[in-house]
DRENVEX-204739 format. One line per 4 residues: for each residue x, y, z of C-alpha. Coordinates in pm, whole numbers, plus 50000, padded with zeros to 5 digits. Example, Ala and Ser with C-alpha at 12.3 -4.5 7.8 and 13.67 -1.06 7.14 Angstrom:
51230/49550/50780 | 51367/49894/50714;
This chain:
38692/10385/75517 | 38504/10669/75354 | 38582/10744/74990 | 38495/11097/74884;
38555/11311/74578 | 38848/11552/74616 | 38735/11851/74818 | 38905/12189/74810;
39009/12288/75162 | 39204/12601/75215 | 39400/12485/75518 | 39568/12193/75346;
39664/12205/74984 | 39791/11891/74822 | 40002/12031/74546 | 39998/11852/74212;
40221/11551/74219 | 40547/11643/74056 | 40645/11438/73753 | 40995/11333/73662;
41062/11606/73407 | 40970/11873/73663 | 41232/11763/73911 | 41535/11988/73948;
41736/11687/73838 | 41704/11543/73487 | 41711/11164/73450 | 41727/11108/73823;
41574/10766/73761 | 41874/10679/73543 | 41660/10518/73275 | 41753/10732/72973;
42067/10623/72789 | 42233/10715/72462 | 42546/10554/72321 | 42560/10337/72631;
42582/10643/72858 | 42334/10791/73101 | 42194/11123/72984 | 42269/11432/73203;
42534/11248/73408 | 42914/11260/73386 | 43176/11048/73562 | 43528/11133/73673;
43836/10939/73775 | 44122/11191/73800 | 44464/11234/73962 | 44542/10864/73977;
44186/10759/74044 | 44070/10455/73852 | 43713/10337/73813 | 43494/10150/73568;
43152/10300/73507 | 42872/10093/73356 | 42498/10040/73340 | 42361/09777/73577;
42054/09586/73452 | 42036/09288/73687 | 42085/09383/74054 | 41807/09645/74076;
41540/09784/74305 | 41185/09686/74224 | 41052/09867/73922 | 41386/09984/73791;
41547/09869/73467 | 41883/10046/73502 | 42119/10164/73773 | 42456/10339/73778;
42746/10107/73859 | 43089/10232/73963 | 43369/09985/74031 | 43635/10182/74221;
43987/10046/74165 | 44183/10330/74328 | 44089/10667/74478 | 44365/10884/74344;
44534/11170/74528 | 44218/11289/74708 | 43876/11160/74806 | 43690/11357/74541;
43871/11230/74234 | 43630/10942/74166 | 43279/11076/74133 | 42952/11102/73939;
42790/11438/73874 | 42452/11551/73749 | 42506/11785/73454 | 42160/11938/73484;
42185/12273/73664 | 41894/12409/73866 | 41816/12734/74041 | 41818/12789/74418;
41765/13091/74639 | 41967/13156/74952 | 41792/13022/75260 | 41605/12748/75073;
41620/12388/75185 | 41658/12099/74943 | 41642/11730/75026 | 41834/11480/74814;
41715/11120/74826 | 41862/10822/74645 | 41882/10445/74648 | 42224/10286/74686;
42414/09972/74780 | 42771/09839/74767 | 42909/09511/74641 | 43222/09350/74782;
43190/09492/75134 | 42945/09515/75423 | 42935/09894/75406 | 43125/10184/75254;
43097/10563/75247 | 42975/10792/74976 | 42986/11170/75005 | 42679/11352/74879;
42785/11696/74752 | 42564/11998/74686 | 42750/12283/74510 | 42707/12578/74273;
42948/12803/74084 | 42946/13047/74377 | 43264/13041/74584 | 43204/12886/74924;
42881/12712/74823 | 43017/12362/74878 | 42823/12135/75115 | 42897/11769/75167;
42756/11485/75374 | 42922/11148/75432 | 42669/10862/75420 | 42738/10497/75500;
42599/10263/75234 | 42519/09897/75314 | 42525/09592/75089 | 42145/09595/75053;
41943/09839/74848 | 41821/10119/75076 | 41691/10471/75036 | 41906/10749/75183;
41838/11118/75222 | 41996/11441/75343 | 41865/11797/75363 | 42084/12093/75265;
42020/12457/75352 | 42142/12677/75065 | 42358/12974/75163 | 42405/13133/74819;
42159/13205/74540 | 42263/13052/74210 | 42126/12935/73874 | 42392/12667/73843;
42353/12414/74124 | 42450/12051/74085 | 42457/11730/74282 | 42761/11504/74289;
42848/11169/74449 | 43207/11109/74565 | 43302/10744/74606 | 43513/10737/74923;
43664/10384/74928 | 43845/10171/74674 | 43818/09801/74590 | 43441/09814/74612;
43151/09857/74370 | 42887/10126/74424 | 42535/10112/74279 | 42312/10423/74258;
41953/10465/74144 | 41651/10695/74160 | 41816/11019/74269 | 41569/11300/74336;
41580/11651/74478 | 41276/11794/74652 | 41225/12143/74795 | 41230/12187/75173;
41245/11918/75438 | 41131/11577/75322 | 40938/11310/75505 | 41075/10972/75404;
40978/10617/75491 | 41073/10265/75391 | 40777/10028/75337 | 41013/09735/75294;
41168/09792/75639 | 40896/09630/75848 | 40920/09654/76224 | 40674/09530/76488;
40321/09420/76395 | 40023/09612/76531 | 39793/09444/76786 | 39534/09721/76792;
39376/10025/76955 | 39111/10070/77221 | 39030/10201/77569 | 38878/10102/77903;
38528/10114/78049 | 38632/10080/78417 | 38370/10220/78661 | 38192/10437/78403;
37942/10173/78300 | 37711/10274/78584 | 37717/10634/78452 | 37629/10519/78101;
37348/10285/78192 | 37138/10540/78381 | 37091/10722/78049 | 36793/10652/77825;
36856/10377/77572 | 36866/10600/77264 | 37120/10840/77411 | 37334/10557/77546;
37335/10381/77211 | 37456/10699/77037 | 37754/10710/77269 | 37828/10341/77220;
37799/10387/76845 | 38069/10654/76854 | 38296/10443/77074 | 38270/10098/76919;
38143/10144/76565 | 38271/10477/76443 | 38618/10435/76598 | 38660/10076/76471;
38857/09976/76782 | 38950/09613/76852 | 39054/09632/77222 | 38863/09684/77546;
38976/09681/77910 | 38763/09643/78222 | 38781/09577/78597 | 38833/09253/78784;
38638/09369/79089 | 38798/09288/79426 | 38467/09191/79584 | 38394/08914/79335;
38515/08694/79621 | 38416/08901/79928 | 38539/08634/80168 | 38765/08334/80128;
38551/08061/79972 | 38738/07795/80170 | 39088/07714/80292 | 39181/07529/79972;
39318/07756/79692 | 39276/07470/79445 | 38908/07396/79514 | 38673/07684/79436;
38329/07713/79594 | 38153/07914/79322 | 37853/07977/79547 | 38069/08220/79743;
38127/08444/79440 | 37933/08769/79404 | 37872/08881/79044 | 37659/09184/79134;
37918/09427/78993 | 37886/09267/78649 | 37509/09219/78642 | 37235/09449/78515;
37015/09489/78822 | 36875/09841/78877 | 36746/09736/79218 | 37101/09701/79351;
37316/10011/79397 | 37625/09795/79353 | 37529/09704/78997 | 37778/09812/78730;
37616/09663/78413 | 37959/09540/78301 | 37838/09222/78131 | 37572/09411/77933;
37812/09693/77848 | 38065/09448/77704 | 37803/09261/77504 | 37670/09587/77359;
38022/09695/77269 | 38075/09370/77081 | 37743/09400/76896 | 37827/09758/76788;
38173/09666/76667 | 38250/09656/76294 | 38556/09432/76307 | 38508/09259/76644;
38732/09266/76949 | 39061/09082/76928 | 39169/09173/77280 | 38944/09173/77589;
39154/09256/77893 | 39058/09201/78255 | 39252/09432/78485 | 39277/09379/78862;
39343/09695/79064 | 39339/09508/79394 | 39315/09157/79531 | 39022/09091/79767;
39058/09274/80098 | 39103/08948/80293 | 39411/08871/80084 | 39587/09203/80157;
39814/09327/80431 | 39599/09634/80501 | 39274/09435/80507 | 39101/09660/80253;
39088/09711/79878 | 39173/10082/79897 | 39487/10264/79996 | 39754/10036/79858;
39866/09751/80078 | 40006/09438/79921 | 39936/09068/79897 | 39970/08873/80225;
40265/08638/80249 | 40189/08310/80074 | 39869/08446/79920 | 39972/08388/79556;
39773/08066/79510 | 39452/08214/79650 | 39498/08518/79429 | 39543/08296/79123;
39226/08105/79216 | 39040/08436/79236 | 39160/08544/78890 | 39081/08207/78732;
38733/08223/78888 | 38685/08559/78717 | 38796/08424/78378 | 38574/08118/78393;
38274/08311/78525 | 38288/08578/78254 | 38255/08304/77993 | 37997/08087/78168;
37771/08375/78287 | 37803/08633/78009 | 37956/08445/77716 | 38262/08670/77723;
38598/08510/77650 | 38859/08727/77816 | 39182/08715/77613 | 39427/08872/77860;
39456/08919/78235 | 39655/09176/78432 | 39701/09102/78805 | 39809/09457/78900;
39736/09817/78808 | 40008/10075/78876 | 40183/09870/79146 | 40442/10149/79171;
40196/10428/79255 | 40030/10468/79595 | 39673/10604/79586 | 39371/10617/79815;
39132/10435/79579 | 39123/10066/79486 | 39488/09965/79452 | 39764/09728/79555;
40128/09835/79592 | 40352/09553/79481 | 40730/09544/79450 | 40896/09379/79149;
40988/09083/79368 | 40632/09044/79502 | 40485/09080/79153 | 40728/08820/79022;
40592/08562/79268 | 40235/08646/79163 | 40317/08610/78793 | 40495/08276/78825;
40207/08133/79026 | 39940/08272/78790 | 40118/08138/78483 | 40128/07790/78629;
39762/07808/78737 | 39645/07918/78389 | 39836/07631/78233 | 39699/07374/78479;
39344/07508/78430 | 39348/07479/78053 | 39370/07857/78020 | 39723/07895/77889;
39579/08065/77578 | 39506/08369/77797 | 39787/08624/77788 | 39935/08777/78102;
39989/09154/78086 | 40229/09310/78336 | 40329/09530/78517 | 40104/09819/78399;
40311/10072/78593 | 40217/10436/78633 | 40490/10560/78398 | 40709/10441/78114;
41048/10504/78274 | 41193/10678/78578 | 41523/10750/78750 | 41367/10599/79061;
41451/10227/79057 | 41128/10146/79241 | 40896/10298/78983 | 40817/10272/78608;
40746/09982/78376 | 41107/09988/78253 | 41253/09942/78601 | 41000/09674/78695;
41065/09472/78381 | 41444/09504/78413 | 41425/09363/78765 | 41159/09098/78704;
41314/08961/78385 | 41631/08875/78573 | 41426/08568/78663 | 41370/08364/78346;
41050/08213/78492 | 40899/08562/78514 | 41004/08649/78160 | 40840/08327/78044;
40521/08409/78237 | 40474/08760/78095 | 40325/08757/77746 | 40279/09133/77708;
40465/09419/77873 | 40206/09675/77981 | 40261/10038/78075 | 40076/10363/78134;
40192/10705/78013 | 40138/10922/78318 | 40422/11131/78467 | 40539/11223/78116;
40405/11578/78081 | 40699/11701/77876 | 40718/11396/77651 | 41074/11319/77743;
41024/10959/77854 | 41290/10718/77730 | 41065/10484/77533 | 41359/10294/77391;
41462/10188/77742 | 41129/10009/77779 | 41170/09845/77438 | 41513/09714/77537;
41383/09591/77875 | 41091/09408/77708 | 41344/09192/77522 | 41124/09128/77220;
40793/09099/77408 | 40499/09302/77270 | 40460/09636/77449 | 40108/09765/77515;
40007/10104/77647 | 39701/09993/77843 | 39608/10330/77992 | 39682/10682/77875;
39518/11017/77945 | 39531/11377/78047 | 39324/11315/78358 | 39034/11550/78427;
39109/11769/78127 | 38865/12039/78024 | 39060/12101/77702 | 38880/11973/77392;
39130/12118/77141 | 39427/11988/76945 | 39651/12112/77226 | 39509/11833/77441;
39506/11584/77151 | 39874/11656/77085 | 39969/11462/77396 | 39797/11146/77279;
39936/11174/76927 | 40293/11211/77051 | 40255/10922/77297 | 40129/10702/77017;
40386/10796/76753 | 40681/10796/76994 | 40561/10474/77157 | 40546/10288/76826;
40862/10438/76678 | 41086/10429/76985 | 40927/10192/77234 | 40833/09888/77031;
40466/09952/77117 | 40221/09721/76938 | 39893/09839/77095 | 39763/10161/77242;
39466/10214/77474 | 39323/10526/77631 | 39206/10541/77989 | 38832/10550/77910;
38592/10514/77622 | 38321/10724/77787 | 38225/10919/78099 | 38006/11208/78208;
38178/11546/78193 | 38169/11770/78498 | 38342/12089/78611 | 38663/11893/78671;
38682/11781/78308 | 38706/11429/78171 | 38968/11196/78026 | 38753/10985/77795;
38728/10966/77419 | 38356/11046/77430 | 38178/11245/77701 | 37835/11386/77768;
37694/11673/77970 | 37417/11650/78231 | 37200/11844/77985 | 37228/11572/77721;
37501/11699/77484 | 37758/11457/77343 | 38118/11584/77337 | 38364/11458/77078;
38694/11629/77161 | 38986/11652/76922 | 39150/11358/77102 | 38860/11147/76967;
38911/11255/76606 | 39288/11223/76635 | 39262/10873/76780 | 39040/10785/76486;
39338/10832/76253 | 39503/10534/76417 | 39208/10312/76513 | 39030/10347/76178;
39327/10337/75944 | 39585/10112/76114 | 39449/09761/76167 | 39564/09454/76353;
39838/09282/76156 | 39969/09600/75996 | 40339/09662/76054 | 40527/09971/76157;
40770/10082/75887 | 41090/10278/75916 | 41054/10655/75877 | 41253/10968/75951;
41029/11064/76240 | 41172/11357/76429 | 41050/11622/76665 | 41325/11866/76570;
41080/12072/76367 | 40783/11986/76583 | 40684/11725/76326 | 40620/11364/76427;
40588/11089/76164 | 40460/10734/76190 | 40423/10488/75905 | 40249/10151/75864;
40198/09895/75591 | 39905/09654/75566 | 39965/09282/75608 | 39889/09223/75239;
40109/09523/75141 | 39823/09682/74952 | 39821/09999/75167 | 40081/10227/75320;
39958/10467/75589 | 40168/10765/75693 | 40061/10986/75984 | 40216/11329/76026;
40158/11549/76329 | 40261/11913/76300 | 40278/12054/76651 | 40384/12403/76547;
40305/12663/76287 | 40212/12594/75926 | 40498/12422/75741 | 40578/12318/75386;
40711/11967/75337 | 40799/11726/75063 | 40665/11377/75125 | 40772/11044/74979;
40547/10844/74750 | 40603/10469/74793 | 40685/10247/74498 | 40376/10109/74332;
40139/10373/74472 | 39839/10424/74245 | 39626/10660/74454 | 39633/10865/74771;
39352/10951/75012 | 39423/11219/75272 | 39256/11262/75612 | 39296/11576/75820;
39224/11690/76177 | 39292/12050/76284 | 39162/12288/76549 | 38902/12398/76297;
38559/12270/76401 | 38486/12157/76045 | 38803/11950/76014 | 38761/11663/76253;
38841/11347/76056 | 38797/11502/75714 | 38871/11322/75392 | 39033/11553/75140;
38953/11303/74867 | 39153/11079/74641 | 39440/11174/74410 | 39559/10943/74135;
39936/10891/74132 | 40162/10865/73831 | 40410/10576/73850 | 40707/10813/73831;
40599/11036/74117 | 40839/10986/74406 | 40730/11279/74619 | 40480/11559/74643;
40486/11891/74824 | 40219/11997/75068 | 40143/12243/75343 | 40090/12099/75691;
39844/12323/75876 | 39921/12456/76221 | 39861/12202/76501 | 39728/11932/76269;
39729/11556/76219 | 39739/11436/75859 | 39703/11074/75751 | 39808/10968/75403;
39661/10640/75280 | 39840/10510/74971 | 39688/10228/74766 | 39965/10005/74635;
39966/09795/74319 | 40197/09510/74416 | 40280/09440/74054 | 40439/09786/74040;
40624/09762/74371 | 40770/09412/74375 | 40996/09199/74166 | 40736/09114/73904;
40905/09365/73677 | 41181/09115/73622 | 40958/08853/73469 | 41164/08754/73167;
41337/08484/73370 | 41049/08419/73608 | 40981/08046/73605 | 40619/08104/73695;
40557/08345/73409 | 40816/08339/73132 | 40780/08605/72869 | 41056/08710/72637;
41039/09079/72550 | 41255/09268/72298 | 41374/09521/72206 | 41331/09746/72508;
41362/10039/72444 | 41161/09985/72123 | 41140/10215/71824 | 40868/10073/71595;
40794/09720/71702 | 40780/09530/72032 | 40818/09150/72023 | 40662/08916/72280;
40738/08544/72291 | 40534/08322/72524 | 40632/07969/72631 | 40291/07814/72550;
39986/07857/72329 | 39759/07997/72598 | 39504/08277/72608 | 39672/08606/72699;
39534/08954/72761 | 39790/09219/72659 | 39744/09578/72778 | 39959/09892/72751;
39902/10201/72966 | 40061/10543/72968 | 40180/10685/73300 | 39852/10872/73344;
39673/10537/73359 | 39510/10562/73015 | 39473/10227/72839 | 39626/10249/72490;
39619/09883/72383 | 39389/09606/72499 | 39403/09284/72295 | 39382/08908/72333;
39609/08648/72177 | 39665/08272/72188 | 39983/08280/71982 | 40332/08215/72111;
40468/08523/71929 | 40300/08861/71932 | 40409/09179/71753 | 40297/09516/71891;
40317/09824/71671 | 40480/10109/71869 | 40540/10344/71577 | 40255/10581/71666;
40347/10600/72036 | 40510/10918/72158 | 40860/10890/72300 | 40847/10798/72667;
40776/10527/72922 | 40473/10295/72933 | 40348/10002/73139 | 40288/09664/72976;
40051/09429/73161 | 40009/09068/73055 | 39746/08838/73204 | 39724/08466/73147;
39355/08386/73114 | 39428/08018/73177 | 39609/08023/73513 | 39510/08380/73619;
39871/08496/73656 | 39972/08851/73571 | 40299/09028/73507 | 40378/09394/73458;
40681/09552/73295 | 40798/09900/73215 | 40869/09956/72844 | 41031/10253/72673;
40948/10398/72331 | 41248/10559/72163;
């Protein structure tokens, strides 16, 4: 990943991160107390309502030291008689949007309702939203559109059920719509990104070496992909080797299609192309997929590899032998270990070129036989991808990956045989495919998009790229997708257009369309092992959001596609974020995969406001300090690192008591990251003078030099 100094770009302005005291809600973090009461908050229990309000210090979200606790004994005459209200008024203008976010949970029940109320002193300004709260800490949000201008707006929480305890924390109000996400709500893990080479290798390898290598550099180095898909050619076995499907005569195999032999017009340079792709790769290829468009002609009902047809009756064993011969030969001849095999390509779509039309029942027989053959051949580590249908879902029961899987998985042997559910994205021009239906049908299996494109497109703009972005974001969010592949890495452009990531003209110009730069947001930034996280992705405003977290939880990546006009948004900042790097792609020729630089993040920033340019893809890469985002804050009773700390808040002196006489490094930082104290001690008791510190919040970091353990805690100077 490139790291650049912050650059001023006029089309996207990252506004300064808004600190706590600038929020239109004082003490939204509920940390400031006086006389055992939260500042700027009042609590009511009227008209027969009974409740006990207190400060919770134990059952907290990571990083917090205090939360509001309300034990509701009775509701009173109406639902609004037990409530908490912010006593800090703020100004709004009619027509403005405000988004309220907060953390909450209940104790003593699985779930209960709270009503979030937004109201001013203007008659008729009341707005309320009922929100169901679970028994686990979660972030909730709701956006209000203000109808009346007022200088006296407030937020209130009504507790809607009795005999339950409500906990609230970190309430914030941000202007406009807000993009929210939950890094702790991990969904499916990412397998990767890539594309296919198919028949285009012969186009690439007639070019001079230097030009070809430039194209391969773009595809396999610059994009940082980890997946590649290529043909299992039908004429690998041009005639039946013998009448025994369990005894292969390898001398009857023809590897011309895979060889590099300029003297033969049938040469496709596939072996060389794959090896060069691997050598160019930065991270290597985790998934190398062989895809079979058609069985050999002698195994098909129409006697040819083109024009559909299907497998002859009882031909499953011979077909499995053919596929196993391909797998073994790729390794023995070219040193290429294929990781996955797909026996069909678009079995639901009849075409004139190399193809094989196969019903769900026919495909089921193929899959069961192939699974058994792989196991018996010592190849059960190779995944089976199926069915790779033309479209995601359809009302026609005989087409779509969803319908095929629903039918095939009625047979448990087929479900066991299929390792990965594969689909293509064609026949979805309006982006209304029911991705969730495919996710449900897959029944927990990984879902891969193995082919996706606007075929023969001459459009190089973000209008074309928009299709790919929406397929990717919707596929991951709604369809359980774990990997995404485009139709082609490369091909020569002609008057009919092209559907590849990289193209070239007959005159020797390399074309990098916006689909290339957009795909880079995913392939470069979201790696294998990262997990999708929950977000409020919606296309209601023409804005699509996808979020991911790295496997070590050190990075959170949020990708935002704005399909429409320029929009202002507030965007969450995850707990523990220390810095943010922003990448941008727009229709502007200078903004392809542009880094807007790195912004440092204050611990108390929970959102920032920004402008999303028209027809743009923005990626936000947050660096996370785990010590600020996990439970290490509560280290007083941590058996691994026991430190007694008091008083907190402190006025003049902070006391630290360690369990052993070890070497400790003690550091204190302000919320701007400046180091104020840096000292070593081997005493069990340490006194820190806080008298010259300004009132506010600081971070204390303690490192054991003996066992290399660290702990971080928030401290407050009164």
